[in-house]
C-alpha positions in Angstrom: -0.6 -11.9 -16.3 -4.7 -10.5 -15.7 -4.3 -12.7 -12.1 -1.1 -11.5 -11.1 -2.5 -7.6 -12.1 -5.8 -8.5 -10.2 -3.4 -9.6 -7.2 -1.4 -6.5 -6.8 -4.1 -4.4 -7.2 -6.2 -6.7 -3.9 -3.0 -5.8 -2.4 -2.9 -2.4 -2.6 -6.7 -1.8 -1.9 -6.3 -4.4 1.3 -2.6 -2.0 2.4 -4.6 1.3 2.5 -7.9 0.1 4.2 -5.1 -0.1 7.1 -3.8 3.4 6.9 -7.0 5.5 8.2 -6.9 4.0 11.2 -3.5 4.5 11.5 -3.2 7.7 10.6 -5.7 9.1 12.6 -4.5 6.8 15.9 -1.4 8.8 16.0 -3.1 12.1 15.1 -5.5 11.7 18.2 -3.8 9.2 19.9 -6.4 7.1 20.3 -7.6 3.7 18.4 -11.2 3.4 17.3 -11.3 -0.5 17.1 -11.7 -2.8 19.4 -9.1 -5.1 20.9 -10.7 -8.2 19.6 -10.7 -6.8 15.8 -7.1 -6.0 16.3 -6.1 -8.5 18.0 -8.1 -11.1 15.6 -6.8 -9.3 13.0 -3.5 -9.4 13.5 -3.2 -13.2 14.1 -5.1 -13.5 11.1 -2.3 -11.4 9.2 0.2 -13.6 10.9 -1.3 -17.3 9.9 -1.8 -15.8 6.4 1.7 -15.1 6.0 2.8 -17.5 7.3 0.7 -20.1 4.8 1.8 -17.7 2.0 5.8 -17.9 2.5 6.0 -21.0 1.1 3.7 -20.6 -1.9 6.0 -17.9 -3.1 3.1 -16.1 -4.1 4.9 -12.5 -3.6 1.2 -9.9 -3.8 -0.1 -12.4 -0.5 3.7 -11.9 1.0 3.3 -8.6 0.7 -0.4 -8.2 1.4 0.4 -9.9 4.0 3.6 -8.4 5.2 2.5 -4.8 5.0 -0.7 -5.6 6.9 0.8 -7.1 9.7 3.3 -4.0 10.0 0.1 -1.8 10.0 -1.8 -3.7 12.1 0.7 -3.9 14.6 1.5 -0.3 14.6 -2.7 0.5 14.9 -1.8 -2.0 18.1 1.6 0.1 19.3 -0.6 3.0 19.4 -4.0 1.5 21.2 -0.8 0.0 23.7 0.3 3.8 23.9 3.4 2.8 22.5 3.7 5.3 19.2 
């Protein structure tokens, strides 16, 4: 039980850490993160999601799925699509 709670707390923290960059990017139209960081972050999230889906570990799936969405949105801001 405690491990599942820790997993969900980790998921919440990791998802929330990308939101300030997304918020600032949408507000200012600029993203301070480098292309390298964003590209590796996105790739890591996608591959992590693909790895965890068969494991059926819900906290990890939520973490990777939500972070893939957030970094994808940050990339859209960086490209000028949002």
